[in-house]
N, C-alpha and C positions, 0 to 999 in steps of 0.2 A: 551199547552206547550210553546207557544210563549209569548213574553213580550209585553204588551200594555201600552201605556202612552198617555194621552191627557191633554191639558191645555187650559183653557179659563179664561181670567182675564184682568189685566191691566199691567202686567209685560211682558217683552219679553219672548215668549214661548220657543224659541229654547234652551237656557241654562238649563231651568227647565226640558225640555223633555230629553235632552241628559244626564243630571245627573240621571234622572230616568231610562233611558235605560241602563246606566252603571250598575246600581244596579239590573237591570232585565236581564242582558245578560246571567246569569246562566240558564234562562228559555229557551233560544234558541240563537244560535250564528252562524247560517249558513249565514245570511244576515241581513240587517237592513235598515231602512229608516224613513223619516219624511215627513209630508205634512204640509205646512204653508199656512194659509188662508189669502190672500190678497184681496183688493177690486176687485170683479168680477173675481178673479183668484185663483187657488190653485197651489202652487209650490211644486212639489214632488222631493225629493232628496233621492236616495237610491243606495245601492251597495251590491254586494255579499261579503262574508268574515266577519271578526270580526268587531265589532263596531268601532274600531280604523280606519278602512278603510273609513267608512262613515265620521267620524269626521274630517279626513284629508281634505275632500272636502267642509267643511262648512265655511261660513263667518259669524261670530257672529255679526260683526259691521254693516252689511247691512241688515241682516234678523232680523228685530225688531218686527215682527208681534206678536200680543198678543193672538193668537189662533193657535193651531196645534195639530196633532196626530203623534205618533211615534211607531215603532215596531221593535222587534228583532225576527227573524224567526227560527223555527225548521221545516225543510222542510217535507211536507207530499205529496202534489201534485205539481210536477214540481221540477226540480233540483234547487239547491241554486245558482241562477244566478242573474245578475242585473235586468233583466226583471221580473223574478218571485218574486223578493223581494217586500215586502209591503212598503208603501201603494199602492193600485191599484185604478184606476180611471175609470169612465164611458167614453163613446165616446166623450162627450162634454169637458172632462177634468175639469169640475167644481165640480164634486162629487168625494170624495176620501174616502177610507175605509181601515181599518186594521182589522185583524181577527185572532182569535185563535180558532181552532176546525176543523171540517171537514163537508163540505156540501155534503152529501151522494148522492143526486140526481143532482149533478152538471152537469153530462153529458147530462141528459135529458133537463135541463135548458139551457145549452150551445147550444144544437141543436135547441131548440125553438127560442133562440135569434138570432142565425145565420140565421134562416129562415126569421127573421124580418130585416135582413141586417146588424146586428151587427158584427163587425170585432174584433177579440180578439188578444191581444198582448202577452199574457202569457199562460202558461200551468196550471195555478192555479185554484182551485175551488173558491178562493176569488174574482177573477176578474169577475166570473160569477155573483156573488152577487152584485158587484159594477155596472155591466152593467144592471142587472135587476132593481136595484133601479133607475138608470138613465132613463130607459124606463118608469118607473111609476111616475117619478117626474113631478109635475105640479105646483111647487111653494111652496109645503109643504113637507119639508124633513122628518119630523116625520111620516107623513102619508105614504110617499113613502117607508120608511123603514118598517113600519108596514105591508103594503100590500106585500112587497117582502118576508118578513119572513113567511107569511102565505103559501108561495109556496115552502118553504125550508124544507127539512128533514135533520137531522144531528145535530151537536153540533156547538155552536158558542159563542164567546164573541167578540162583534164588537164595533167599534167606527166609526162614519160617520160624515163628514163635507161637507159643500157646499158653494161655493163662493158667491152664491146669498143670503145666509142666514148667514151673519157674526155673530160672538159671540154666536154660537150654535154648540154643539156636541150632536149627538144622539147616545146613547149606548144601547145595548141589550145583553141579556145573556140567553143561554140554555146550561148548562153543562160545561161552562168555566168561571173561576172566574173573577169578576169585582167589584171594590170598587171605591167610589168617596170620595176624600179628600176635606174637607170643610174649606175654608180660608176666609179672609176678602176681599170681592169683587173678589173672584176667586175660581175655582174648579179644582181639578186635578183627572183625571180618570186613573186608573191603574189596572193591573191584579194581583198586589202583593203589600202589604203594604210597602215593602222595598223602592219602588219608591216614596213614599209619605212622609215618616218619616222626611225628612229634612225640610219639609214645614209645616206640620200639623200632629197632632195625632188624629184629629177628622174625623171620616169616616162614610160613609153610605154604607152598603153592598147591592148590587143588587142581587136579587135571580133569580132562573131559571124562564123563561117565563115572565120576566119583562123588561121594557124599561125605559130609563132615558133621560129626556130632560134637558140639562145642559147649563146654561148661566153663566156669571160672578156672578150674584146676585141671581140666583134661580136654584133650583134642584127640578124637578118634576118627580116622578116615577109612572108609570102605568103598568098594565098588557098588554100583547100583544093584548088584546081585548079593550084596552083604558080605563079600570077601574082604577081610582086612588088608589094608595097604600100608606098608612101612614108608614113612616119609622122613626126610632129613630137614632140620631147620637150617635156613640159609640166611645170609647177611645181605641186606639191601645196600647197594654200592653208592646210592645217592645220599646227599646230606640235606638237612632241613633248609639251609639257606639257599639251596639251588631251586627251591620251589617258592621262594619269596620274591616280592617285587624289587627289593633292594634299591628303592628310590626311584625306579622307573614308573612312568604313568601306566604302562601296559606291559603285560608279559611279552607280547609280540615285539615291542621295541627292545625290551631287555634281551630277547633271544636273537634279534638281529645283531645287536652289539656284542653278544657273546660268541659270535662265530669265529673270530680269531682264536680264542681260547679253546672253543669246542673242537676245532679242527686240529689244533696242536695236540689235544688229548686223543683225538682219533688217530693221528699219525704216530703218537708216542710209542716207542718200542717196535715199530713196524717197518721203519726205513733205516737202511744202513748206507749213509752217503759215501763213506769211504769205499765200500765194496760195490756200491751201485745195486743193492739188492733190497727186495721187499721180503719181510718175514711175517707170515700169517699163520699163527699156530692153529687156528680153527680149520685150516685147509690142509694141514700137513699130512694127515692120514689118507687123504684121497688125492694128493697132488699129482701122482702119476696118472690116475684115471682122468683127472681134469685136463692134464696136458694132452691127452689123446682125444679130447672132445672134437667131434665133427660138426656139431651144431649147438648153438646156445639159444635158449629162450629166456628172456627176462620178463617177469610178470609182476604187476602191482596195480594200484588204484590211485587216481588223483595225482598228487605231487610225486608219489613213489613211481608212478608210471612215467612221469616226465624225467625223473632221475634215470629210470631204466632206458629211456631213449638216448640219453647221453651215453649210458653204458653200452648201448648197441654200437654207436660210433666208435667208442674206445676199443671194444672187443674186436671189431672188424679191422681196425687200423693196427692195433698192437699184436693181436693174435692171428689175424687173417683167417678167422673162423666165422662162417655165416651166422648172423645173429638177428633175431627179431624180438620186438617188444610187444607183449600182449596185455590187453586189459584182463585182469584176473577174472572179472565178472563175465567176460566173453569166453575166455579159455576153458572154463569149467563146463560150459554148456555146448561147446563145439565137440567135434570128433577129432581132436588134434593128432597130428602125425608125430609120434615119438619113436624115432629110429634108435638103433644101437649107437651109442656115442653122443646122445643128446643130453645136454646139461640144462637144467631149469634153475634159474636164480629168482627167488622170491624176495621182493623188496617191500618192507613195511616198517613204519616208525614204531608203532605200538606192539607189533608182533601178534596182534589179535584180530586183524582185519578178516572178516568172515569170508569174503570172496577170495582173498589170497590164500587162506587156509584151505578152502575147497579146491583151488587150483593146484596146490601142493599135493593134496591127496589124489587128485586125478593124475598128476604127473607121476607120482610114485607107483600108482596102480599100473601104469603103462610102462614101468621099468626105467624111468629116468633117474639119474642122480640129481638130487635136489639140494641146493644151497640156500641159506637164509641170510639176508642182509637186514638186520633188525637193530633197533635202538634199545628196547626194553629187555633187560636181562631177566631170564626166567619166564618169559612170555611163551605163548603156545607155539609159535612158528619155529623158534630155535629148538624146541623139544621134538618137533615133528620132522625136521629136515635132517639130511644125512650129515651135513657139515655147514659151516657158515662163519660170518664175521660180524661182530657187534660194532655199532657206530661209535659208542662211548662219547656221545656229544652232550650227555646230561639230559635231565628231564625237559620235555617241551610241553608247556602248559597252554600257550596260545593255540587256538583251534587252527589258524592258518599256519601251515608248516613253513619254517624258515631254516633254522640250523639243522633240522633233520634232512632237508633237501641237500644242503651242501655236504653234510656228513655222508649221505647216500652216494652222491657223486664221487666223493673222495674215496670211499671204500670200493666202489666199482673201478675207479682208476687204479687203486692198489691191486685189486684182483687182476685187472688187465695187465699190469706190469709184471706181477708175480707169475702169471701163466705165460705171458709173452716171452719172458726171459727163458722159460723152459722150452719154448718152441723155436722161434727164429729171431727174436729181438736181440740185437748185438749188445755186448756189455757197455759200449759207448752210448748207444741210444737209450738203454735202460737207465744208465747213470744220469744222463741229461734230463730224462723224464722225471726221475725221482728228485733231482735237485730242484727242478721247476716246481714240483709239488710241495716240497719243503718250504718254498718261499711264499706260498699262497696265504698263510695266516697273516704275515706282515703286509702283504699286498691288500688284504681285506681291511686291515687297520688303516692303511692309507686311503682306501676308498671311502671308508666311514668318516674320515676327516672332512670330506666334501659333501656331507649329507644335506647341508643347507640348500644345495642346488636342487636336489630331489624335492625338498619341501616347497621351494619356489614354483617348480613345475606343477606340483599337486595343487597349490593355491590357484594357479591360473586356469587349470582345466578340470578341477573337481566337480564343477557344475555341468560338465558335458556328459551325456548319457551313453555315448558310444565311442569306444576306442578300438584301434587296431594295434596289434603287436606283430612285428615282422622280424624274422631271423633266417639265417641260412646255415647249413652244416651244423656244427656243434651248437650253434646258438638258436637253431630252430626250436629245440625243446625248451630253451630259456624263454622264448617268446610265448610258448604255451603256458609256462609257469608264471610269467609276469601277468598274463591275462587272467589266469586263475586267481592269483592273489587279489587283483583288483575286484574281480567278481565276488569273491568270498566275503570280503570285509567291507567294501564300500557300496556294494549292490549296483555298481555301474556295469552295463553290458560291455564285455570286451571279448575280442576274438584273436587268438594267436594263429599265425599262418607261416608256412615257408614263404619267404618273400617273393619268390618267383610265381607262386600260386595266386598272388593278389590279382594278377592280370586276367586270371581265368574265372572271373565272376565277382569277387569281393571288392574290386576297384569301383564297382557301381555304388558302393556304400559311402564313398568318400564325399563329404560335403565341406563347405567353407568352414575352416577353423577346426575341423575334426582332428583330435589328437591321434597321431600315428607314431608309435614307438618303434624305432628301427635300431636293431643291434648291429652296429657297423664297425666292429673292431678289426684290426689288421689281420689279414689272412688270405687264403686262396680265393675267396669270393668277395673281397672288399669292393672291387670296382663294380661288381654286379649289384651289390646292395646300394651303392651310390646311385646307380641308375634307377633302382626302385624308389629311392627317396625323391629323386627328381620327378618321377611320375606322380608321386603323391602331391608334391608341391604344385605341379602343373594343374592339379585339380582342386587346389585350394586347401588341401590338408595342412595341418601344422605338424612339422616333423620334430620329434624328440629323439635325439640320437644318443646311443651309448657307444662311446668311441675310445680308442687307445690314447693314452697320454701322449701329447706331442703332435697329434694330428690336427693341424689347423685348416687343412683343405676342406674338411667336413663341414666347417662353419658356413661354407658357401651354399650348402644344400640343406642345412638344418636350421630350425628356429631356436632350438635349445640343444646344448651338448653337455652330457654328463660323462666325465672321463674315468677310466679305470686303468691301473698299471698294465704294462705290457707283459704277457706271458705266452707260452706256446699255445697253439690253437686248441688242442684237446682239453686244456684246463681253463679256457676262457669262461665257460659257464659258471665256474666258482666265483668269478669276479663280476661278470655282467649281470648276474641275478641280484646282486646287492642293491644297486640303484632302483631296480624294479620293486623289490621288497619295500624300500623306503617310500617310493611314490605311492604304492598301494596303502601303506600305513597312514601317511599324512592325508591322503585323499579321504580315507575313512574317518579320520579324526575331524577333518573340516566339514564333513557331511553329518557329523553328530552320530556316527554309528558306534555300536559296541564292538570295539576292535577284537577283544579276546573271546567274545561270545556272539559271533554273528548269527543272525536269525536262521532257523531251520537246520543248523549244522551242529555236529558234535565231533569231538576230537577223534575218537576211535570208533570206526564203523563196524560194529560187531553183529549187525543184522543185514539181511539181504534187502 
């Protein structure tokens, strides 16, 4: 969840690292720091707070070293203080380390080191690893790191430097992403491609249980057992302008407005309107096995789990295959039943979500065919699954997911149509579904043209501390997602519910003027949701309805109406979520919250 950057080359390291950390701050922003390698000395500069605090204490004119490591932190062990900020050093001060992950046996290691006379300065698990490497160091940093990691249990993405071995960074990974950008006479290590794009698009991905020895002119990768690993250099598919604000006030707002284009990219080359067919190259090799599926499990966390719930409805309707959606964090610790013919679909924006990775490994161990639905090319989940489909919606920088959600739902809809056509879905029904899907980008554009209504709703209710979100059928997961967006970035308590469940307890929460968002688009349960809205108003609640264009009757039971274009019921979540994203965004802005970097959250959850 933390951001890692490292540079070794012939240019001044500090400006390159700070530029990288600015692009990585969305991964963690409790504290930050850098370590610069000088002759026989490592200089560490770090501070609690946002990156701007660290930057205010730096002198670019005097710190001209050509090697260093930097870090933005999302605190796990130890409060976000100056002392607990990374990098951490060993007792000699010559070895410095940055770390993303959790050293699970850090207490036992700390006790062992304290018995050897080591004095600790921080509360972090990372300093334990730094001190352990220092105890094992005898002039060979790579070997010291290798020996130390043999004693460690947990997850890590680390970068280590030593004053006695200039022009060298040792990196290692288990469960936390690391990539190396390849330049002319330089290498840049990072936890995310965003930190590298300004300098190179050529990268090497470090896999789990691998170490990298990085110098200006050489990159050597081995396993933790010192066995050499051959790696190919790959091209990053994103461009630098995709990770810039481009005139928007926040990345979240930019990414909301990018959704028409991002979904066009997601659909590009995958739908054939003339033939009424879906083409998914990533599933071609296992299409026959997928078509014989007897059961589907969709797993993910947070927003990805909500997208999976929509997928559950899609698979059962279009494939007629029993489907369930599981929290990855629960799936991995249960004793799940995986029968012959079970397909597991793992959904993740980053492709690095720790709980989802663990769920994949559990499913594969039990014999399931596992698919990945992921946005980040080259991430861990696509490499560990049997097959999959990339979202291709472009980089998502805002911590609160927006275009990744609509991309995930779109890909799940494509998979449902792709497999449904191979089972019982008629050519006519498949063609109608695909045509409706192809119209979604333009319908999102039309929805965004009425964004001012969402802003007005947010202005009126942003001061209310409790909201309800109600939906039925395909829009029940959207109610959950809308509530999550509001919670994440505005810190307003919100609860999403199946509308019918409101009567079974939560209706007691409704007070005079309480905002209740009801997704009431045309469909099989339209009249039922109208009844739920009437129940809310009868108890003094303020009803905010998301409705289908042309529906005037709904104004009789709603205080505010936000309209979306008409589409088939299975695809309504792709439209109804847009006003909810906008309401959450504007509420957060009006409350003075940091929209792109909400408190206590980070973009990619790579720890348990």
